Structures are given as C-alpha cells and as structure tokens.
Steps between C-alpha positions, in 0.01 A plus 500: 500500500469413875559784744788327675697516172469880504620490863799304383576736211481794740704336780781398262502837324466334161335814357784741594651508149181656366375858555199517732237771517177546693174492312491880518845529341742549790838331492565225757835376620499199731802535732393213729227247440460468879398201708233249402218513756356155575252640753188718471539833322681626186714251312840669537631726778817708537490590127711791375366676189595820317196646323571802282822551699336485845620225731222306679512214749216271591276224369367375166213270399512267200211365293459348157240767414402830655147374550633245753542798736124523536447127485724464807319795671816712539292804409331474841803383706698780672805268517548578127461879525872574503646273234743665262396317189252244366707275270300309239543306179191670349366837615133452406352768726583783737504408870444694823580444867251509787535877521392537138849600387640360170773236539805538267527197268787344304434258216820298536715492186721196430575269205261211555643275230843516667382424848165334530603143425777453754344744746183300519701192583710678762205683651306179536793353691524809718128509562446132578813374672810702581692177560476392135773742389824335383719641776241399761516146367881514530476616860254222581750249355802663668410730795873571553485737199399767753818522705555671834729749326223587251252545787747733672531707182121512455444606862759775475332627178164501676634689799679744266167568323338566837793724596431710191134533606616607849732757349208651303305524825798667667505758220128572548540519882813719494719215624276417796557129566210483749255629242636271227461200737144605595396524130660158420338347806160632393548347153593166662193515726283511185673185372464410137140616454504848655865587531478798263203678665656434842819674378291786360327528840837529677624765253181700556529475878827638636670294771550823695122538532460145621781541757316799650216265586694174550387469862132471394409199292152647445644814344755304294221280372280802424775664294605196302151360437374843404795557270431159342143602429361197682374670816121491532353849563292339773814375678569712813859541378384681185447828688853470640638439153317801354656723765853360453469506121429872513766562762779337299370575150471134405351363178367143498575257217232388259315205667439333162869406493439221752434149377236299681416203272594145594632618836466346841364735772841512671648646181243780463661840449355642825650209695844551340491875570402436861791256536740768376359738759558243777863443391576872510322536838671206670863541400691824553808554285391207282754554224804524725386201705456288189849594377662422834321176587662173392257258664212388280253450785565851626440638152174309477389649831500849342223396260304221671283731705338609176308175487674372188580130486857371521546457124374853439737643763787306344398649164533853641853416624600339172372785285585798723761431766737287291509744201565797731787312667645434157448858383682631809802281430417230756501239225623205704233563765232517229608161363514345847149633569360342186666167585335518845148554363284222350436495126193676367210287378338630186413408143853559372671298772256210458592493129865474586433225751309314229821507297689332782659807657562489873400834645641505846477863612427855390845519339388226258145628445609858432760382249252276318230769497749737338595240237134442412385866491802641313588213267227233465200732510663764279638253244855614573651150457834631375555668838460170687792272587258206527378541143855538366615186683195299385567599137862390529401164651239439230726596210 
C-alpha cells in the first residue's frame, strides 16, 4: 500500500467506525484529523485526539511501517519530537524521538476489503491531479457554477470561522482586543509555514511587556528573538534578553517548533520575528488605528516598514485586519476591504484559475480558499453547492 493512500484514509476519517488503540493499549478517539501538511515536517497538523480520556492537540506522522520512522531519519530530527502519534499500517518496531523518548504509535484499524479498491482510485486522483475530480471537470466546462452568491456565502463562513478563533483569543486574554489582535498578527506574520509557533511566541510574551519597551527596537527585538529561542548567545542583545527575561518572569518557546526546510532566507523565523518587532515599534495604538482606517494604502503603511513585500503586507491585512473588522460587527467594511485588496497567489488559487475561475480580488480568493480547504480537501462534497448543481446537471 502506498503511503499517500494512508494519508487519504486518515484525512477522510474512513477509519472512524472502528475502535483505535495505541500499541501499548491506550484508547484513541480522533476528534479532528487536522490539516494535511504539504511542506516540511509532520504529515498532519492541528490534529485533535483524545487518548485515554485526555484531550491533545498537535501533529501526527504517518508511515506504512514503523521502521520508516528511522529510514526517514525522524529519530534524529527535533522537528518530530512533539508529535502526538505515529500512525502506521504495520507497527513492526518501537520508535524514539531525537531526545530518546518513545513515540506513541497507532496501528490504524479499518476494513481494507471495503475501502481499498475505490480509495486507491480516489487517492491516485487526489495525489496526481486535483482537477481530475468530477466536480472540477464540471467547473471547467461551466465556470458559472460558482456564483457570486455562493462566493459571498463562502466568504461569510470563512470570516465566521475566524471570528470564532478571535473569540477564543478574547477568552484567553480576558476580553482584551489589543492582545487578541497582537496574537493574530503574530500568527499571520508566520504565514503558512510558521504561523503556529509565531502565535505561541505571542502567547508566551505579553503585549504589556513589549509596550513597556516599545520605544526601543533593540529591546523589543531582544525580547521577541530571545522568547523565540533564535537569539544567538553571542549576539549583544542576548545579555539584554537575559535581564528582561528574569525581570518579567518570561519563558521562551521550544526552538524546535520552527520550520526551516525549503525556506527562502526572507522567510526564516528570525526574520519574521524581527518584522513583528518592527511593526510593534513603529505603530502606536496599532489595533485601534487598523479598525478606524478605511484607506488601504494607509493600512499598508502600518506594516511596510517591517521590510515585508507588498503581497506579504496585503496578506497580513487579509488575515488579520479584515477578520477583526468582521468580528467587531464592521462587516460591510470588512467586505469592502477585501474587494479593495488584490487576490492572493498560491497553490490553491492557481488550481482554481486552471479551472477557468476569474479571481479578481481578495474577496474571490478568500471565498475559493475556503471552498477548497473545507469541502474539496476534506471530501465534504455534500456541503458544496457546486457539487450539488453539477450532479443535477449530469443526471
């Protein structure tokens, strides 16, 4: 069995009808299969498991056999030290992380005779060409299947999901909108690759501490780079960080959380952390200014001094400012802002363009990203108006 078929079985939850246990006998409930990671690092992120009644959130790695763990050198790679579970078809040996600690393993239970035939066909399609799916062929033939009304619905669903995330941050921050915005902004500064460790960095570094030193970029950089675990002890700022860490009782995050593989120098974690420090240093009352500003160029000016390119700055506005406007009830302004920003350019949007979709602005791109990540990628065809319409037209 190829490994990508196991990825497919996991992603689609086609094992959920069967009881699952770790190789050492602990019960496993999979409450969310998470997000498929196409970059370096563990195969699935944002996974929610319940092992022997304890809820756990994090990453999992999938292999055909346990021995593949060593063959792929995960036993010496710190990026795999914190996975929740090693999911395999055959547990042929015990495995350990780079710290010498045993890694929990799950030999996935499912009814192979029921699934493997049609799953192999579907997984080959998913693995080789997303555009070969039936509904994708229908869209290519008739791009009007994705209507403006459906895009509006998709975008509102996406913004509502982001609103729920903001509400969780407000709960953690005792209803402090400035802190919630700062944590969301940090996540956005990490972009797709390092969003989670950037968010963890912000949660570990109170905004109140940063504001005490906002006038000094050197001190801001020392605090954030030190908290990120990426500050060289030979750097002159390290001594400053050591003093401030003791003064404020700070605890840095684990530096192995950062991803470095297949990354341009401008996307290196230390660069992204420094850019966050510059944004905080250069713009006082950032949250309130972003909520009150209606001009896109003025919004961009709050972030451009960081050294980010225009598309990256627009990404911060799309993923932070617009959702906060929506969460605060300024829904019309959020929609206008997304219409005023150019469409994102990424793997998902290029797929939609291949299918003949015109992606004019961020309103379009955000709607289509939501359709792909919540329906196409998750196999939730029955939740998609496009799929329903294509079935009707083909029947």
